[in-house]
C-alpha positions as CSV (number, residue, x, y, z in Angstrom):
1,X,-207.6,-40.0,-39.9
2,X,-210.6,-41.1,-42.0
3,X,-211.4,-40.1,-45.6
4,X,-214.5,-40.8,-47.7
5,X,-214.1,-43.3,-50.4
6,X,-215.1,-40.7,-52.9
7,X,-212.3,-38.3,-51.7
8,X,-209.7,-41.1,-51.9
9,X,-210.9,-42.0,-55.4
10,X,-210.7,-38.5,-56.7
11,X,-207.3,-37.9,-55.1
12,X,-206.0,-41.1,-56.7
13,X,-207.1,-39.8,-60.1
14,X,-205.4,-36.5,-59.4
15,X,-202.2,-38.2,-58.3
16,X,-202.0,-39.9,-61.7
17,X,-202.5,-36.5,-63.3
18,X,-204.3,-38.1,-66.2
19,X,-206.3,-35.7,-68.3
20,X,-205.7,-32.5,-66.4
21,X,-204.5,-29.5,-68.3
22,X,-205.0,-25.7,-67.8
23,X,-205.4,-23.1,-70.5
24,X,-202.2,-22.5,-72.4
25,X,-200.3,-19.5,-71.0
26,X,-202.4,-19.5,-67.8
27,X,-200.2,-17.6,-65.3
28,X,-199.1,-18.9,-61.9
29,X,-196.7,-18.1,-59.1
30,X,-194.8,-20.9,-57.3
31,X,-193.7,-19.5,-53.9
32,X,-190.8,-21.5,-52.3
33,X,-189.6,-20.5,-48.9
34,X,-186.2,-20.8,-47.1
35,X,-187.7,-22.1,-43.9
36,X,-184.9,-21.2,-41.5
37,X,-185.1,-17.6,-42.5
38,X,-188.8,-17.5,-42.2
39,X,-188.5,-18.9,-38.7
40,X,-185.8,-16.3,-37.9
41,X,-187.7,-13.3,-39.1
42,X,-191.4,-14.1,-38.4
43,X,-193.0,-12.0,-35.7
44,X,-194.4,-15.1,-33.9
45,X,-193.0,-18.6,-33.5
46,X,-195.4,-21.1,-35.3
47,X,-195.4,-24.7,-34.3
48,X,-193.2,-25.8,-37.2
49,X,-190.4,-23.4,-36.2
50,X,-190.5,-24.6,-32.6
51,X,-190.0,-28.2,-33.7
52,X,-187.6,-27.7,-36.6
53,X,-184.5,-29.9,-36.6
54,X,-181.2,-29.6,-38.4
55,X,-181.9,-32.9,-40.3
56,X,-185.3,-31.8,-41.6
57,X,-185.9,-31.5,-45.3
58,X,-186.6,-27.9,-44.8
59,X,-183.2,-27.2,-43.3
60,X,-181.5,-27.5,-46.7
61,X,-184.1,-27.2,-49.4
62,X,-186.7,-24.7,-50.6
63,X,-190.1,-25.7,-49.3
64,X,-193.6,-25.0,-50.4
65,X,-195.4,-21.8,-49.4
66,X,-197.9,-21.9,-52.2
67,X,-198.9,-22.4,-55.8
68,X,-201.0,-19.4,-56.9
69,X,-203.0,-19.4,-60.1
70,X,-203.5,-15.8,-61.3
71,X,-207.1,-16.4,-62.3
72,X,-208.6,-15.5,-59.0
73,X,-209.0,-16.4,-55.3
74,X,-211.6,-18.2,-53.2
75,X,-213.3,-19.9,-56.1
76,X,-216.6,-21.4,-54.9
77,X,-215.7,-20.9,-51.3
78,X,-218.4,-19.9,-48.8
79,X,-218.3,-16.4,-47.2
80,X,-217.9,-18.1,-43.8
81,X,-214.8,-19.9,-44.9
82,X,-213.4,-16.8,-46.7
83,X,-213.8,-14.8,-43.5
84,X,-212.2,-17.5,-41.3
85,X,-209.3,-17.6,-43.7
86,X,-208.9,-13.8,-43.7
87,X,-209.0,-13.8,-39.9
88,X,-206.2,-16.4,-40.0
89,X,-208.5,-18.9,-38.2
90,X,-207.0,-21.7,-40.3
91,X,-207.6,-24.5,-37.8
92,X,-211.3,-23.9,-38.2
93,X,-211.2,-24.3,-42.0
94,X,-212.2,-27.7,-43.5
95,X,-209.4,-30.2,-43.5
96,X,-207.8,-30.8,-46.9
97,X,-208.7,-34.4,-47.7
98,X,-205.6,-36.1,-49.0
99,X,-204.5,-39.7,-49.1
100,X,-202.0,-40.5,-46.3
101,X,-198.9,-40.8,-48.5
102,X,-199.5,-37.4,-50.1
103,X,-200.3,-35.9,-46.7
104,X,-197.0,-37.2,-45.2
105,X,-195.0,-35.9,-48.2
106,X,-196.8,-32.5,-47.9
107,X,-195.9,-32.2,-44.2
108,X,-192.3,-32.8,-45.0
109,X,-192.0,-30.3,-47.9
110,X,-194.5,-27.8,-46.6
111,X,-193.7,-27.4,-42.9
112,X,-196.5,-24.9,-42.5
113,X,-199.0,-27.9,-42.5
114,X,-198.3,-27.9,-38.8
115,X,-200.0,-24.5,-38.6
116,X,-202.7,-25.4,-41.2
117,X,-201.1,-23.4,-44.0
118,X,-202.3,-26.2,-46.4
119,X,-205.9,-25.3,-45.6
120,X,-205.3,-21.6,-46.2
121,X,-203.5,-22.2,-49.5
122,X,-206.1,-24.6,-50.8
123,X,-209.1,-22.3,-49.8
124,X,-207.6,-19.1,-51.2
125,X,-205.6,-20.4,-54.2
126,X,-206.1,-24.1,-54.9
127,X,-209.8,-23.8,-55.4
128,X,-209.1,-21.7,-58.5
129,X,-206.6,-24.2,-60.0
130,X,-209.1,-26.4,-61.8
131,X,-207.8,-29.4,-59.7
132,X,-209.1,-31.1,-56.5
133,X,-207.0,-30.8,-53.4
134,X,-205.1,-34.0,-54.1
135,X,-204.2,-32.9,-57.7
136,X,-203.3,-29.4,-56.6
137,X,-200.9,-30.5,-53.9
138,X,-199.4,-33.3,-56.2
139,X,-198.7,-30.6,-58.8
140,X,-197.3,-28.3,-56.1
141,X,-194.9,-31.0,-54.8
142,X,-193.8,-32.0,-58.3
143,X,-192.6,-28.4,-58.7
144,X,-190.9,-28.5,-55.3
145,X,-189.1,-31.7,-56.4
146,X,-188.0,-30.0,-59.6
147,X,-186.6,-27.0,-57.5
148,X,-184.6,-29.5,-55.4
149,X,-182.5,-30.4,-58.4
150,X,-181.7,-26.8,-59.4
151,X,-178.2,-25.2,-59.4
152,X,-179.9,-22.4,-57.5
153,X,-180.9,-24.7,-54.6
154,X,-177.4,-26.2,-54.6
155,X,-176.0,-22.6,-54.2
156,X,-178.2,-22.0,-51.2
157,X,-177.4,-25.4,-49.7
158,X,-173.7,-24.9,-50.1
159,X,-173.8,-21.5,-48.4
160,X,-175.9,-22.3,-45.3
161,X,-174.7,-20.0,-42.6
162,X,-172.9,-17.8,-45.1
163,X,-173.8,-14.9,-47.4
164,X,-174.1,-14.9,-51.2
165,X,-174.3,-11.9,-53.5
166,X,-177.4,-11.2,-55.7
167,X,-175.0,-11.6,-58.6
168,X,-174.4,-15.2,-57.5
169,X,-178.1,-15.9,-57.4
170,X,-178.6,-14.4,-60.8
171,X,-175.8,-16.6,-62.2
172,X,-177.4,-19.7,-60.8
173,X,-180.8,-18.8,-62.1
174,X,-179.3,-18.2,-65.5
175,X,-177.6,-21.6,-65.3
176,X,-180.9,-23.2,-64.6
177,X,-183.2,-21.3,-66.9
178,X,-181.2,-19.2,-69.3
179,X,-181.5,-15.4,-69.6
180,X,-185.1,-15.5,-68.5
181,X,-184.2,-16.9,-65.0
182,X,-183.3,-13.6,-63.3
183,X,-186.2,-11.9,-65.0
184,X,-188.8,-14.4,-63.8
185,X,-188.1,-14.8,-60.1
186,X,-189.0,-12.4,-57.3
187,X,-186.7,-12.4,-54.3
188,X,-188.1,-11.8,-50.8
189,X,-185.7,-10.8,-48.2
190,X,-186.1,-9.6,-44.6
191,X,-183.7,-7.7,-42.4
192,X,-182.6,-9.3,-39.2
193,X,-180.1,-7.2,-37.2
194,X,-177.5,-5.9,-39.7
195,X,-178.1,-8.5,-42.4
196,X,-180.7,-9.3,-45.0
197,X,-182.0,-12.9,-45.0
198,X,-183.2,-14.7,-48.1
199,X,-186.8,-15.7,-47.1
200,X,-188.4,-16.8,-50.4
201,X,-188.1,-17.2,-54.1
202,X,-191.3,-16.7,-56.2
203,X,-191.2,-18.2,-59.6
204,X,-193.5,-16.6,-62.3
205,X,-194.8,-19.5,-64.4
206,X,-197.2,-20.1,-67.3
207,X,-198.7,-23.3,-68.5
208,X,-197.2,-24.6,-71.8
209,X,-199.0,-25.2,-75.1
210,X,-200.0,-28.6,-73.8
211,X,-201.6,-27.1,-70.7
212,X,-199.1,-28.6,-68.3
213,X,-197.2,-26.7,-65.7
214,X,-193.4,-27.2,-65.3
215,X,-190.5,-25.5,-63.6
216,X,-188.6,-25.0,-66.9
217,X,-187.1,-22.1,-68.9
218,X,-189.9,-22.5,-71.5
219,X,-192.6,-22.0,-68.8
220,X,-191.1,-19.1,-66.9
221,X,-192.5,-15.7,-67.7
222,X,-190.6,-12.4,-67.2
223,X,-191.9,-10.1,-64.5
224,X,-189.3,-7.7,-63.1
225,X,-185.6,-8.4,-63.4
226,X,-183.5,-9.0,-60.3
227,X,-180.9,-6.3,-59.8
228,X,-177.8,-8.5,-60.2
229,X,-175.3,-6.7,-58.0
230,X,-173.1,-7.3,-55.0
231,X,-175.7,-6.8,-52.4
232,X,-175.6,-9.6,-49.8
233,X,-178.1,-12.2,-48.8
234,X,-177.7,-14.4,-45.7
235,X,-178.6,-18.0,-46.0
236,X,-179.9,-18.9,-42.5
237,X,-179.1,-22.2,-40.9
238,X,-181.8,-24.2,-39.1
239,X,-182.0,-23.8,-35.4
240,X,-182.2,-21.1,-32.8
């Protein structure tokens, strides 16, 4: 895979994250998927689901769906590419030019790369982030890495193949972020047979006074509180 020297240079600058900042209080959503549940409940079987293994990163960690700045969509994107994206013709979208180490890390922590999800997310959302593709995905993966260390992720990991209560999820989010935790996370679930599978957690964020974006209690913003009751969520294991 070949990249222009200019693209590599710009990505290297973005990787160091020197000088980038967004407007204070700029609103974002970080969408992190539980990949086994996505594969269990999706109406078609994308490539990444057919090749998933039990020892994959995605089998026991939240993975990147997308990082969505709330400032708009398709910033500076041609009408042709917008239409390709809306028609889900993602393989025909321009490749996201990333240095090889970042691309490899992205493929691990965003399994949808196999189905060109990275092109879709960049075209629709990343172009409005104020970053180039390298910087946008470096920031996205830094937030994934932060999520990996959460008590909430440990709760999911410890209960693979079992069920948890919404109350348990709320308690872990409170442990990680304080009282704002259960107020700043949207839970996506999907029914499969008689059970509800946890498919995704969407974290409502805002940039701090310094213009930086972090997965921290100071940078979460309340949206709609989770109903912290005894309803059950199944934590799917990887595999058929």
